[in-house]
ZADO-1210 file (C-alpha; in nm, 4 decimals, padded with zeros to 6 digits):
<atoms>
<atom x="-01.0982" y="-09.2607" z="09.8990" code="MET" pos="1"/>
<atom x="-01.2467" y="-09.5643" z="10.0815" code="PRO" pos="2"/>
<atom x="-01.3915" y="-09.4787" z="10.4206" code="LYS" pos="3"/>
<atom x="-01.1501" y="-09.7119" z="10.6028" code="ALA" pos="4"/>
<atom x="-00.8499" y="-09.5342" z="10.4552" code="ILE" pos="5"/>
<atom x="-00.9783" y="-09.1825" z="10.5025" code="SER" pos="6"/>
<atom x="-01.0751" y="-09.2474" z="10.8632" code="SER" pos="7"/>
<atom x="-00.7329" y="-09.3996" z="10.9295" code="GLY" pos="8"/>
<atom x="-00.5544" y="-09.0936" z="10.7923" code="TRP" pos="9"/>
<atom x="-00.7918" y="-08.8663" z="10.9836" code="ALA" pos="10"/>
<atom x="-00.7044" y="-09.0462" z="11.3057" code="SER" pos="11"/>
<atom x="-00.3352" y="-09.0147" z="11.2278" code="ALA" pos="12"/>
<atom x="-00.3697" y="-08.6430" z="11.1591" code="TYR" pos="13"/>
<atom x="-00.5641" y="-08.5856" z="11.4799" code="SER" pos="14"/>
<atom x="-00.3180" y="-08.7861" z="11.6898" code="ALA" pos="15"/>
<atom x="-00.0110" y="-08.6260" z="11.5352" code="ALA" pos="16"/>
<atom x="-00.1093" y="-08.2594" z="11.5694" code="ARG" pos="17"/>
<atom x="00.2055" y="-08.0573" z="11.6152" code="THR" pos="18"/>
<atom x="00.3023" y="-07.7157" z="11.7417" code="SER" pos="19"/>
<atom x="00.4583" y="-07.4530" z="11.5168" code="ARG" pos="20"/>
<atom x="00.8117" y="-07.5783" z="11.5765" code="ASP" pos="21"/>
<atom x="00.7202" y="-07.9297" z="11.4540" code="GLY" pos="22"/>
<atom x="00.7250" y="-08.0939" z="11.7986" code="ARG" pos="23"/>
<atom x="00.4157" y="-08.2688" z="11.9360" code="PRO" pos="24"/>
<atom x="00.1845" y="-08.0234" z="12.1085" code="SER" pos="25"/>
<atom x="00.1466" y="-08.0533" z="12.4861" code="ARG" pos="26"/>
<atom x="-00.2105" y="-08.1654" z="12.4458" code="ARG" pos="27"/>
<atom x="-00.1280" y="-08.4445" z="12.2003" code="SER" pos="28"/>
<atom x="00.1761" y="-08.5527" z="12.4049" code="SER" pos="29"/>
<atom x="-00.0345" y="-08.5866" z="12.7205" code="ARG" pos="30"/>
<atom x="-00.2888" y="-08.7900" z="12.5274" code="SER" pos="31"/>
<atom x="-00.0211" y="-09.0189" z="12.3872" code="ALA" pos="32"/>
<atom x="00.1319" y="-09.0806" z="12.7304" code="ARG" pos="33"/>
<atom x="-00.1971" y="-09.2329" z="12.8424" code="LYS" pos="34"/>
<atom x="-00.1385" y="-09.5156" z="12.5965" code="ARG" pos="35"/>
<atom x="00.1267" y="-09.7735" z="12.6725" code="SER" pos="36"/>
<atom x="00.1713" y="-09.8655" z="12.3074" code="LYS" pos="37"/>
<atom x="00.0482" y="-09.7869" z="11.9578" code="SER" pos="38"/>
<atom x="-00.3067" y="-09.8998" z="11.8901" code="ARG" pos="39"/>
<atom x="-00.3115" y="-09.9991" z="11.5273" code="GLY" pos="40"/>
<atom x="-00.5756" y="-10.2160" z="11.3680" code="GLY" pos="41"/>
<atom x="-00.6930" y="-10.3916" z="11.0553" code="ALA" pos="42"/>
<atom x="-01.0041" y="-10.3275" z="10.8465" code="PHE" pos="43"/>
<atom x="-01.1283" y="-10.6413" z="10.6773" code="GLN" pos="44"/>
<atom x="-01.3240" y="-10.6453" z="10.3528" code="SER" pos="45"/>
<atom x="-01.4038" y="-10.8926" z="10.0788" code="GLY" pos="46"/>
<atom x="-01.1487" y="-10.7243" z="09.8556" code="GLN" pos="47"/>
<atom x="-00.8606" y="-10.7340" z="10.1033" code="GLY" pos="48"/>
<atom x="-00.7571" y="-10.5568" z="10.4217" code="ALA" pos="49"/>
<atom x="-00.6258" y="-10.2086" z="10.4883" code="TRP" pos="50"/>
<atom x="-00.3959" y="-10.2237" z="10.7907" code="VAL" pos="51"/>
<atom x="-00.3234" y="-09.8939" z="10.9672" code="VAL" pos="52"/>
<atom x="-00.1113" y="-09.7724" z="11.2574" code="ASP" pos="53"/>
<atom x="-00.1790" y="-09.4027" z="11.3217" code="PRO" pos="54"/>
<atom x="00.1396" y="-09.3682" z="11.5284" code="ILE" pos="55"/>
<atom x="00.4194" y="-09.6235" z="11.5321" code="ASP" pos="56"/>
<atom x="00.6739" y="-09.5049" z="11.7839" code="GLY" pos="57"/>
<atom x="00.4267" y="-09.3807" z="12.0435" code="THR" pos="58"/>
<atom x="00.6854" y="-09.3565" z="12.3223" code="ALA" pos="59"/>
<atom x="00.9057" y="-09.1372" z="12.1029" code="ASN" pos="60"/>
<atom x="00.6089" y="-08.9210" z="12.0039" code="PHE" pos="61"/>
<atom x="00.4986" y="-08.8743" z="12.3643" code="ALA" pos="62"/>
<atom x="00.8454" y="-08.7567" z="12.4668" code="ARG" pos="63"/>
<atom x="00.9010" y="-08.5201" z="12.1770" code="GLY" pos="64"/>
<atom x="01.1565" y="-08.7463" z="12.0074" code="ILE" pos="65"/>
<atom x="01.1194" y="-08.6924" z="11.6302" code="PRO" pos="66"/>
<atom x="01.1226" y="-09.0602" z="11.5336" code="HIS" pos="67"/>
<atom x="00.7714" y="-09.1941" z="11.4714" code="TYR" pos="68"/>
<atom x="00.5486" y="-09.2488" z="11.1705" code="CYS" pos="69"/>
<atom x="00.2114" y="-09.3310" z="11.0198" code="VAL" pos="70"/>
<atom x="00.1980" y="-09.6756" z="10.8583" code="SER" pos="71"/>
<atom x="-00.0596" y="-09.7869" z="10.5993" code="LEU" pos="72"/>
<atom x="-00.0555" y="-10.1225" z="10.4230" code="GLY" pos="73"/>
<atom x="-00.2891" y="-10.3190" z="10.1990" code="PHE" pos="74"/>
<atom x="-00.2975" y="-10.6984" z="10.1920" code="VAL" pos="75"/>
<atom x="-00.5002" y="-10.9355" z="09.9754" code="ARG" pos="76"/>
<atom x="-00.4937" y="-11.3124" z="09.9282" code="ALA" pos="77"/>
<atom x="-00.2067" y="-11.3492" z="10.1723" code="GLY" pos="78"/>
<atom x="00.0220" y="-11.0938" z="10.0066" code="GLU" pos="79"/>
<atom x="00.1105" y="-10.7404" z="10.1089" code="ALA" pos="80"/>
<atom x="00.0572" y="-10.5280" z="09.7979" code="LEU" pos="81"/>
<atom x="00.0802" y="-10.1606" z="09.8975" code="ILE" pos="82"/>
<atom x="00.2857" y="-09.9856" z="10.1634" code="GLY" pos="83"/>
<atom x="00.2951" y="-09.6197" z="10.2636" code="VAL" pos="84"/>
<atom x="00.4889" y="-09.4759" z="10.5577" code="ILE" pos="85"/>
<atom x="00.4848" y="-09.1073" z="10.6458" code="TYR" pos="86"/>
<atom x="00.7473" y="-08.9540" z="10.8744" code="ASP" pos="87"/>
<atom x="00.5821" y="-08.6278" z="10.9889" code="PRO" pos="88"/>
<atom x="00.8803" y="-08.5038" z="11.1884" code="ALA" pos="89"/>
<atom x="01.0898" y="-08.4889" z="10.8701" code="HIS" pos="90"/>
<atom x="00.8029" y="-08.4556" z="10.6201" code="ASN" pos="91"/>
<atom x="00.9151" y="-08.7652" z="10.4298" code="GLN" pos="92"/>
<atom x="00.6802" y="-09.0004" z="10.2474" code="LEU" pos="93"/>
<atom x="00.7818" y="-09.3566" z="10.1591" code="TYR" pos="94"/>
<atom x="00.5582" y="-09.5438" z="09.9164" code="ALA" pos="95"/>
<atom x="00.5631" y="-09.8753" z="09.7320" code="ALA" pos="96"/>
<atom x="00.3335" y="-10.1082" z="09.5399" code="ALA" pos="97"/>
<atom x="00.3913" y="-10.4586" z="09.4089" code="ARG" pos="98"/>
<atom x="00.5883" y="-10.4500" z="09.0857" code="GLY" pos="99"/>
<atom x="00.6230" y="-10.0713" z="09.0859" code="ARG" pos="100"/>
<atom x="00.9303" y="-10.0177" z="09.3028" code="GLY" pos="101"/>
<atom x="00.9703" y="-09.8038" z="09.6130" code="ALA" pos="102"/>
<atom x="01.0104" y="-09.4291" z="09.6468" code="THR" pos="103"/>
<atom x="01.0970" y="-09.1617" z="09.9009" code="LEU" pos="104"/>
<atom x="00.9257" y="-08.8325" z="09.8191" code="ASP" pos="105"/>
<atom x="00.8862" y="-08.9551" z="09.4626" code="GLY" pos="106"/>
<atom x="01.2495" y="-09.0582" z="09.4140" code="GLU" pos="107"/>
<atom x="01.3373" y="-09.4247" z="09.3612" code="ILE" pos="108"/>
<atom x="01.5060" y="-09.5916" z="09.6589" code="ILE" pos="109"/>
<atom x="01.7035" y="-09.9154" z="09.6873" code="ARG" pos="110"/>
<atom x="01.8480" y="-10.1203" z="09.9706" code="VAL" pos="111"/>
<atom x="02.2172" y="-10.0626" z="10.0368" code="SER" pos="112"/>
<atom x="02.3403" y="-10.3930" z="09.8953" code="GLY" pos="113"/>
<atom x="02.5985" y="-10.4427" z="10.1702" code="LEU" pos="114"/>
<atom x="02.6847" y="-10.8000" z="10.2562" code="GLY" pos="115"/>
<atom x="02.9778" y="-10.7612" z="10.4969" code="ASP" pos="116"/>
<atom x="02.8534" y="-10.7956" z="10.8543" code="MET" pos="117"/>
<atom x="03.1394" y="-10.5798" z="10.9802" code="ALA" pos="118"/>
<atom x="03.0031" y="-10.2853" z="10.7805" code="GLN" pos="119"/>
<atom x="02.6350" y="-10.3269" z="10.8600" code="THR" pos="120"/>
<atom x="02.3933" y="-10.1365" z="11.0793" code="THR" pos="121"/>
<atom x="02.1052" y="-10.3514" z="11.1982" code="ILE" pos="122"/>
<atom x="01.8063" y="-10.2548" z="11.4083" code="GLU" pos="123"/>
<atom x="01.6730" y="-10.5124" z="11.6519" code="ALA" pos="124"/>
<atom x="01.3204" y="-10.4357" z="11.7670" code="GLY" pos="125"/>
<atom x="01.2146" y="-10.5388" z="12.1152" code="TRP" pos="126"/>
<atom x="00.8778" y="-10.6941" z="12.1933" code="SER" pos="127"/>
<atom x="00.7170" y="-10.7700" z="12.5279" code="THR" pos="128"/>
<atom x="00.5508" y="-11.0688" z="12.3636" code="ARG" pos="129"/>
<atom x="00.8707" y="-11.2755" z="12.3614" code="VAL" pos="130"/>
<atom x="01.1086" y="-11.3620" z="12.6471" code="PRO" pos="131"/>
<atom x="01.3659" y="-11.0943" z="12.7246" code="HIS" pos="132"/>
<atom x="01.6412" y="-11.3549" z="12.6971" code="GLU" pos="133"/>
<atom x="01.5503" y="-11.4249" z="12.3345" code="ALA" pos="134"/>
<atom x="01.5964" y="-11.0580" z="12.2390" code="TYR" pos="135"/>
<atom x="01.9263" y="-11.0332" z="12.4261" code="VAL" pos="136"/>
<atom x="02.0461" y="-11.3493" z="12.2532" code="GLY" pos="137"/>
<atom x="01.9727" y="-11.2117" z="11.9048" code="VAL" pos="138"/>
<atom x="02.1510" y="-10.8836" z="11.9815" code="VAL" pos="139"/>
<atom x="02.4515" y="-11.0686" z="12.1221" code="ALA" pos="140"/>
<atom x="02.4857" y="-11.2906" z="11.8157" code="ARG" pos="141"/>
<atom x="02.4570" y="-10.9934" z="11.5797" code="LEU" pos="142"/>
<atom x="02.7245" y="-10.8037" z="11.7705" code="LYS" pos="143"/>
<atom x="02.9528" y="-11.1064" z="11.7792" code="GLN" pos="144"/>
<atom x="02.9179" y="-11.1270" z="11.4009" code="ALA" pos="145"/>
<atom x="03.0432" y="-10.7686" z="11.3714" code="GLY" pos="146"/>
<atom x="02.7236" y="-10.5702" z="11.3175" code="ALA" pos="147"/>
<atom x="02.6430" y="-10.2329" z="11.4703" code="ALA" pos="148"/>
<atom x="02.3091" y="-10.2900" z="11.6456" code="VAL" pos="149"/>
<atom x="02.0637" y="-10.0135" z="11.7322" code="ARG" pos="150"/>
<atom x="01.7055" y="-09.9666" z="11.8486" code="ARG" pos="151"/>
<atom x="01.5117" y="-09.6580" z="11.7449" code="GLY" pos="152"/>
<atom x="01.1670" y="-09.7303" z="11.8852" code="GLY" pos="153"/>
<atom x="00.9696" y="-09.7392" z="11.5576" code="SER" pos="154"/>
<atom x="00.9781" y="-10.0673" z="11.3714" code="GLY" pos="155"/>
<atom x="00.7822" y="-09.9369" z="11.0744" code="ALA" pos="156"/>
<atom x="01.0212" y="-09.6451" z="11.0259" code="LEU" pos="157"/>
<atom x="01.3163" y="-09.8816" z="11.0656" code="ALA" pos="158"/>
<atom x="01.1829" y="-10.0879" z="10.7759" code="LEU" pos="159"/>
<atom x="01.1552" y="-09.7722" z="10.5670" code="ALA" pos="160"/>
<atom x="01.5187" y="-09.6962" z="10.6522" code="TYR" pos="161"/>
<atom x="01.6220" y="-10.0420" z="10.5303" code="VAL" pos="162"/>
<atom x="01.4373" y="-09.9802" z="10.2035" code="ALA" pos="163"/>
<atom x="01.6152" y="-09.6458" z="10.1627" code="ALA" pos="164"/>
<atom x="01.9601" y="-09.7953" z="10.2259" code="GLY" pos="165"/>
<atom x="02.0065" y="-09.6161" z="10.5583" code="ARG" pos="166"/>
<atom x="02.0401" y="-09.9478" z="10.7412" code="MET" pos="167"/>
<atom x="02.1008" y="-10.3009" z="10.6216" code="GLU" pos="168"/>
<atom x="01.8437" y="-10.4970" z="10.8209" code="ALA" pos="169"/>
<atom x="01.5594" y="-10.4954" z="11.0690" code="TYR" pos="170"/>
<atom x="01.4662" y="-10.7906" z="11.2900" code="VAL" pos="171"/>
<atom x="01.1990" y="-10.8336" z="11.5567" code="GLU" pos="172"/>
<atom x="01.0907" y="-11.1585" z="11.7141" code="LEU" pos="173"/>
<atom x="00.7258" y="-11.0528" z="11.7204" code="HIS" pos="174"/>
<atom x="00.5708" y="-10.7602" z="11.5351" code="MET" pos="175"/>
<atom x="00.2054" y="-10.6777" z="11.4780" code="ASN" pos="176"/>
<atom x="00.0757" y="-10.6547" z="11.1225" code="ALA" pos="177"/>
<atom x="-00.0143" y="-10.2863" z="11.1469" code="TRP" pos="178"/>
<atom x="00.3511" y="-10.2080" z="11.2188" code="ASP" pos="179"/>
<atom x="00.4985" y="-10.4511" z="10.9662" code="ALA" pos="180"/>
<atom x="00.3078" y="-10.4687" z="10.6388" code="LEU" pos="181"/>
<atom x="00.3840" y="-10.1297" z="10.4833" code="ALA" pos="182"/>
<atom x="00.7551" y="-10.1630" z="10.5566" code="GLY" pos="183"/>
<atom x="00.7692" y="-10.5146" z="10.4144" code="LEU" pos="184"/>
<atom x="00.6339" y="-10.3897" z="10.0826" code="VAL" pos="185"/>
<atom x="00.8871" y="-10.1051" z="10.0825" code="LEU" pos="186"/>
<atom x="01.1857" y="-10.3327" z="10.1457" code="VAL" pos="187"/>
<atom x="01.0720" y="-10.5929" z="09.8938" code="ARG" pos="188"/>
<atom x="01.0121" y="-10.3346" z="09.6218" code="GLU" pos="189"/>
<atom x="01.3451" y="-10.1660" z="09.7002" code="ALA" pos="190"/>
<atom x="01.5237" y="-10.4902" z="09.6127" code="GLY" pos="191"/>
<atom x="01.5543" y="-10.6323" z="09.9625" code="GLY" pos="192"/>
<atom x="01.4776" y="-10.9729" z="10.1108" code="TRP" pos="193"/>
<atom x="01.1859" y="-11.0282" z="10.3529" code="VAL" pos="194"/>
<atom x="01.0737" y="-11.3376" z="10.5386" code="ASN" pos="195"/>
<atom x="00.7310" y="-11.4959" z="10.4989" code="ASP" pos="196"/>
<atom x="00.5770" y="-11.2703" z="10.7622" code="TYR" pos="197"/>
<atom x="00.2161" y="-11.3478" z="10.6702" code="LEU" pos="198"/>
<atom x="00.2592" y="-11.7226" z="10.7171" code="ALA" pos="199"/>
<atom x="00.0065" y="-11.8803" z="10.9510" code="GLY" pos="200"/>
<atom x="-00.1814" y="-11.6155" z="11.1491" code="ASP" pos="201"/>
<atom x="00.0630" y="-11.3347" z="11.0750" code="GLY" pos="202"/>
<atom x="-00.2065" y="-11.0913" z="10.9668" code="LEU" pos="203"/>
<atom x="-00.4201" y="-11.1277" z="11.2790" code="THR" pos="204"/>
<atom x="-00.1704" y="-11.2349" z="11.5463" code="LYS" pos="205"/>
<atom x="00.1632" y="-11.0990" z="11.4243" code="GLY" pos="206"/>
<atom x="00.4845" y="-11.2842" z="11.3533" code="ASN" pos="207"/>
<atom x="00.8622" y="-11.2619" z="11.3624" code="ALA" pos="208"/>
<atom x="01.0040" y="-11.0320" z="11.0973" code="ILE" pos="209"/>
<atom x="01.3344" y="-11.0065" z="10.9139" code="LEU" pos="210"/>
<atom x="01.3990" y="-10.7611" z="10.6311" code="ALA" pos="211"/>
<atom x="01.7460" y="-10.7050" z="10.4894" code="CYS" pos="212"/>
<atom x="01.9684" y="-10.6795" z="10.1860" code="THR" pos="213"/>
<atom x="01.9700" y="-11.0015" z="09.9797" code="PRO" pos="214"/>
<atom x="02.3416" y="-11.0330" z="10.0495" code="GLU" pos="215"/>
<atom x="02.2758" y="-11.0700" z="10.4236" code="LEU" pos="216"/>
<atom x="01.9705" y="-11.2942" z="10.4105" code="ALA" pos="217"/>
<atom x="02.1438" y="-11.6285" z="10.4646" code="ALA" pos="218"/>
<atom x="02.3652" y="-11.5245" z="10.7548" code="VAL" pos="219"/>
<atom x="02.0897" y="-11.3271" z="10.9286" code="LEU" pos="220"/>
<atom x="01.8441" y="-11.6125" z="10.9008" code="ARG" pos="221"/>
<atom x="02.0979" y="-11.8284" z="11.0808" code="GLU" pos="222"/>
<atom x="02.1820" y="-11.5684" z="11.3461" code="LEU" pos="223"/>
<atom x="01.8229" y="-11.4715" z="11.4258" code="THR" pos="224"/>
<atom x="01.6391" y="-11.7984" z="11.3512" code="ALA" pos="225"/>
<atom x="01.3791" y="-11.5939" z="11.1607" code="VAL" pos="226"/>
<atom x="01.2878" y="-11.7587" z="10.8303" code="CYS" pos="227"/>
</atoms>
């Protein structure tokens, strides 16, 4: 295993140490509270980049809310090729690679295929890097169109849920690459639609993200202005 990958997983394991009942230990929770947000990062090499977030959903983790994950993606030549997301609270592993489909614990997963906004569940991620009014506007337009809108506090895990057909879409007006790349591969390989997240400086500076069922792509692009 390349050093960058093994060290990333080691960091995730150390940060996510749990007590016997599966909740974060007091020691790890106190440590997590000292951080205001997840500190992911990218390892660059001539053969591509491994992009790792040891804990996406830090606020949930710090408070003992079992909704957080480890996110690992690989990108090369401007394309996300491999995505792995591990949900330690539920011991679920999502994995995908270009052209090989997406799986949950080894079983093939697909997006839900729903195209009726009145039947959809959509997660709208919030970012401090965009004006509050922009986020409120997106949520309002989605609700007016009939969608059930939620926010779970882990964008990477939300993308995995879209890939598994548990939700129909995820949108965030700015998301860092270490949170986004693995989930994008999962949704794409599960038959979903994803925007061109890596356009421009997406890998190093982040970008807006939209991932959804193909049936919803046109209407959600219009409602969210994410293309």
